C-alpha positions as CSV (number, residue, x, y, z in Angstrom):
1,X,-66.6,-60.5,-19.2
2,X,-63.3,-62.4,-19.4
3,X,-62.1,-60.0,-22.0
4,X,-62.8,-57.1,-19.7
5,X,-60.5,-58.6,-17.1
6,X,-57.9,-59.9,-19.6
7,X,-57.2,-56.4,-21.0
8,X,-56.0,-54.7,-17.8
9,X,-54.2,-57.9,-16.7
10,X,-52.4,-58.1,-20.1
11,X,-51.5,-54.4,-19.9
12,X,-49.8,-55.0,-16.6
13,X,-47.9,-58.0,-17.9
14,X,-46.8,-55.9,-20.9
15,X,-45.7,-53.1,-18.7
16,X,-43.6,-55.5,-16.7
17,X,-41.9,-57.0,-19.8
18,X,-41.4,-53.6,-21.4
19,X,-39.9,-52.0,-18.3
20,X,-37.8,-54.8,-16.9
21,X,-37.3,-57.1,-19.9
22,X,-38.6,-60.0,-17.7
23,X,-41.1,-60.9,-15.0
24,X,-44.1,-61.4,-17.2
25,X,-44.6,-65.1,-17.0
26,X,-44.4,-65.3,-13.3
27,X,-47.3,-62.8,-13.0
28,X,-49.3,-64.2,-16.0
29,X,-50.0,-67.5,-14.3
30,X,-51.7,-66.1,-11.2
31,X,-53.6,-63.6,-13.4
32,X,-55.0,-66.4,-15.5
33,X,-55.8,-68.6,-12.5
34,X,-57.3,-66.1,-10.1
35,X,-58.7,-63.4,-12.4
36,X,-59.7,-65.6,-15.3
37,X,-60.4,-68.8,-13.4
38,X,-58.3,-71.1,-15.5
39,X,-56.8,-74.4,-14.2
40,X,-53.2,-74.1,-13.2
41,X,-51.8,-76.4,-15.9
42,X,-53.8,-74.6,-18.6
43,X,-52.7,-71.2,-17.2
44,X,-49.0,-72.2,-17.3
45,X,-49.3,-73.2,-20.9
46,X,-51.2,-70.1,-21.9
47,X,-48.7,-67.9,-20.1
48,X,-45.8,-69.3,-22.1
49,X,-47.6,-68.3,-25.4
50,X,-48.6,-64.9,-24.1
51,X,-45.2,-64.0,-22.7
52,X,-43.3,-65.6,-25.6
53,X,-45.1,-63.6,-28.3
54,X,-45.0,-60.4,-26.3
55,X,-41.4,-60.7,-25.4
56,X,-40.4,-61.4,-29.0
57,X,-42.5,-58.4,-30.3
58,X,-40.8,-56.1,-27.7
59,X,-37.3,-57.0,-28.7
60,X,-36.9,-54.3,-31.4
61,X,-37.3,-51.4,-28.9
62,X,-34.7,-52.8,-26.5
63,X,-32.4,-53.6,-29.4
64,X,-32.5,-50.0,-30.5
65,X,-31.8,-48.9,-26.9
66,X,-28.7,-51.2,-26.8
67,X,-30.1,-53.4,-24.0
68,X,-30.1,-56.7,-26.0
69,X,-27.2,-59.2,-25.8
70,X,-28.3,-61.6,-28.6
71,X,-25.6,-64.3,-28.1
72,X,-26.2,-64.7,-24.4
73,X,-30.0,-64.6,-24.9
74,X,-29.9,-67.3,-27.5
75,X,-27.6,-69.5,-25.5
76,X,-29.7,-69.1,-22.4
77,X,-32.9,-70.0,-24.4
78,X,-31.4,-73.1,-26.0
79,X,-30.2,-74.4,-22.6
80,X,-33.6,-73.6,-21.2
81,X,-35.3,-76.0,-23.7
82,X,-34.1,-79.1,-21.8
83,X,-35.3,-77.7,-18.6
84,X,-38.7,-76.8,-20.1
85,X,-39.2,-80.3,-21.3
86,X,-38.4,-81.8,-17.9
87,X,-40.6,-79.2,-16.2
88,X,-43.5,-80.0,-18.5
89,X,-43.2,-83.7,-17.7
90,X,-43.0,-83.2,-13.9
91,X,-45.8,-80.7,-13.6
92,X,-48.3,-82.9,-15.4
93,X,-48.3,-85.2,-12.3
94,X,-48.5,-82.4,-9.7
95,X,-51.9,-81.4,-8.3
96,X,-52.9,-77.9,-9.2
97,X,-52.9,-76.5,-5.6
98,X,-49.4,-77.9,-4.9
99,X,-48.2,-76.5,-8.3
100,X,-49.5,-73.1,-7.4
101,X,-47.9,-73.3,-3.9
102,X,-44.6,-74.2,-5.4
103,X,-45.0,-71.4,-7.9
104,X,-45.6,-68.9,-5.0
105,X,-42.4,-70.1,-3.4
106,X,-40.6,-69.5,-6.7
107,X,-42.0,-65.9,-6.7
108,X,-40.6,-65.3,-3.3
109,X,-37.2,-66.6,-4.3
110,X,-37.3,-64.5,-7.5
111,X,-38.2,-61.4,-5.4
112,X,-35.2,-62.1,-3.1
113,X,-32.9,-62.5,-6.1
114,X,-34.1,-59.2,-7.5
115,X,-33.4,-57.3,-4.3
116,X,-30.0,-58.9,-4.0
117,X,-29.1,-57.9,-7.5
118,X,-30.6,-54.4,-7.3
119,X,-28.1,-51.7,-8.2
120,X,-28.0,-48.2,-6.8
121,X,-30.1,-45.6,-8.7
122,X,-28.4,-44.1,-11.7
123,X,-26.4,-47.2,-12.7
124,X,-27.1,-48.8,-16.1
125,X,-29.9,-51.3,-16.2
126,X,-28.4,-54.8,-16.3
127,X,-29.0,-57.1,-19.3
128,X,-29.3,-60.4,-17.5
129,X,-32.6,-62.3,-17.2
130,X,-33.9,-65.7,-16.1
131,X,-37.3,-65.1,-17.6
132,X,-37.0,-68.3,-19.7
133,X,-36.6,-70.3,-16.5
134,X,-39.6,-68.6,-14.9
135,X,-37.6,-66.4,-12.5
136,X,-37.6,-62.7,-13.3
137,X,-34.6,-60.7,-12.4
138,X,-33.9,-57.0,-13.1
139,X,-33.3,-57.3,-16.8
140,X,-32.7,-55.8,-20.1
141,X,-33.6,-57.2,-23.5
142,X,-31.6,-60.4,-23.4
143,X,-34.6,-62.4,-22.1
144,X,-36.7,-61.3,-25.1
145,X,-34.8,-63.7,-27.2
146,X,-34.5,-66.4,-24.7
147,X,-38.2,-66.5,-23.8
148,X,-39.6,-67.5,-27.2
149,X,-37.1,-70.3,-27.7
150,X,-37.9,-72.1,-24.4
151,X,-41.6,-71.2,-24.5
152,X,-42.0,-72.6,-28.0
153,X,-40.5,-76.0,-27.0
154,X,-42.5,-76.1,-23.7
155,X,-45.7,-75.2,-25.6
156,X,-45.2,-78.2,-27.9
157,X,-44.7,-80.5,-25.0
158,X,-47.7,-79.2,-23.1
159,X,-50.1,-79.2,-26.1
160,X,-49.1,-82.8,-26.6
161,X,-50.4,-83.5,-23.1
162,X,-54.0,-82.6,-24.1
163,X,-54.1,-79.1,-22.5
164,X,-57.0,-77.2,-24.0
165,X,-56.5,-73.5,-24.4
166,X,-59.0,-70.7,-24.7
167,X,-57.6,-69.2,-27.8
168,X,-59.8,-66.1,-28.0
169,X,-58.9,-65.2,-24.4
170,X,-55.2,-65.8,-25.1
171,X,-55.5,-63.5,-28.1
172,X,-57.1,-60.7,-26.2
173,X,-54.6,-61.0,-23.3
174,X,-51.7,-61.1,-25.7
175,X,-52.8,-58.0,-27.7
176,X,-53.2,-56.1,-24.4
177,X,-49.8,-57.2,-23.3
178,X,-48.3,-56.0,-26.6
179,X,-49.9,-52.6,-26.0
180,X,-48.5,-52.6,-22.5
181,X,-44.9,-53.2,-23.7
182,X,-45.0,-49.8,-25.5
183,X,-45.6,-48.0,-22.2
184,X,-43.1,-50.3,-20.4
185,X,-40.4,-49.5,-22.9
186,X,-40.9,-45.8,-22.3
187,X,-40.8,-46.3,-18.5
188,X,-37.5,-48.3,-18.9
189,X,-35.8,-45.3,-20.6
190,X,-37.0,-42.8,-18.0
191,X,-37.0,-44.5,-14.6
192,X,-34.0,-46.0,-12.9
193,X,-33.7,-49.8,-12.9
194,X,-33.4,-49.7,-9.1
195,X,-36.8,-48.1,-8.6
196,X,-38.4,-50.4,-11.2
197,X,-36.9,-53.4,-9.4
198,X,-38.3,-52.3,-6.0
199,X,-41.8,-51.7,-7.4
200,X,-41.9,-55.0,-9.1
201,X,-40.5,-56.9,-6.1
202,X,-43.3,-55.5,-3.9
203,X,-45.9,-56.6,-6.4
204,X,-44.3,-60.0,-6.7
205,X,-44.3,-60.6,-2.9
206,X,-48.0,-59.5,-2.7
207,X,-49.0,-61.9,-5.5
208,X,-47.0,-64.7,-3.9
209,X,-48.7,-64.1,-0.6
210,X,-52.1,-64.2,-2.2
211,X,-51.3,-67.3,-4.1
212,X,-50.1,-69.1,-1.0
213,X,-53.2,-68.0,0.9
214,X,-55.4,-69.5,-1.8
215,X,-53.5,-72.7,-2.4
216,X,-52.2,-73.8,1.0
217,X,-55.6,-74.4,2.7
218,X,-56.4,-77.1,0.1
219,X,-53.2,-78.9,0.9
220,X,-53.6,-78.9,4.7
C-alpha cells in the first residue's frame, strides 16, 4: 500500500523539479508525513535524499536546454552546507508538530517570493533557485547542482542522529520522481515560466494550509 501512494506522490515531485528546477523538497516533506505517515524528522531526511538524487539526475536535460549556471549553482550549494548542518542540529530538538508548523510558514513565504519574482508570460525562465535552502523559487537548472551538495552534507548529519529511514519506500518514491522529471522537462520547454509559477504557488499555499491545519491544534 505505501508504494501505491509513493508512486503518484513521487511523480508529482518529479514534475515540479522537472518543470521549475526547484520546489521538490518543500512538497516531499508533507507528502511523506501525511500520505505515507512518517515522522517529521524522518520525512525531512528522506526528502533530502529523494530530491537530491532526482535533481542530480535531471541536470542533463536542463544543461542541454541552456538553463544551468554551474558556477552559481555550485557556489550556492557549498554555502548551503553550513546552513544545512546548523539546521540539522536545531531541528533535532524541535517537536514534530512545531517543526511542521514552521515548515508551513516557510511554504507561505516561498509562495510569496515566487509571486513577487514572477515574470510576464513569454519572458525567459529565470535560472535562480533556493531549493538547497528549502525555499523553491521559479527556477532553471542551477538548483540541480546546488541541491545534491547541501543534501548530501545534511544527510550525513541527520543519519548520525539515529534517524531510521524506510529504504524501500525511498527507492520507490525516488524512481517515481525520476520518471516525473521527464514529463516536467517537457513541460518546462512548452509552458511559460509565469504560468508554471502560478500553478505551483497555488499548490504550495494549499499544502501549507493543510499542514497548518494538522499541526497547529497539537500546539494549542
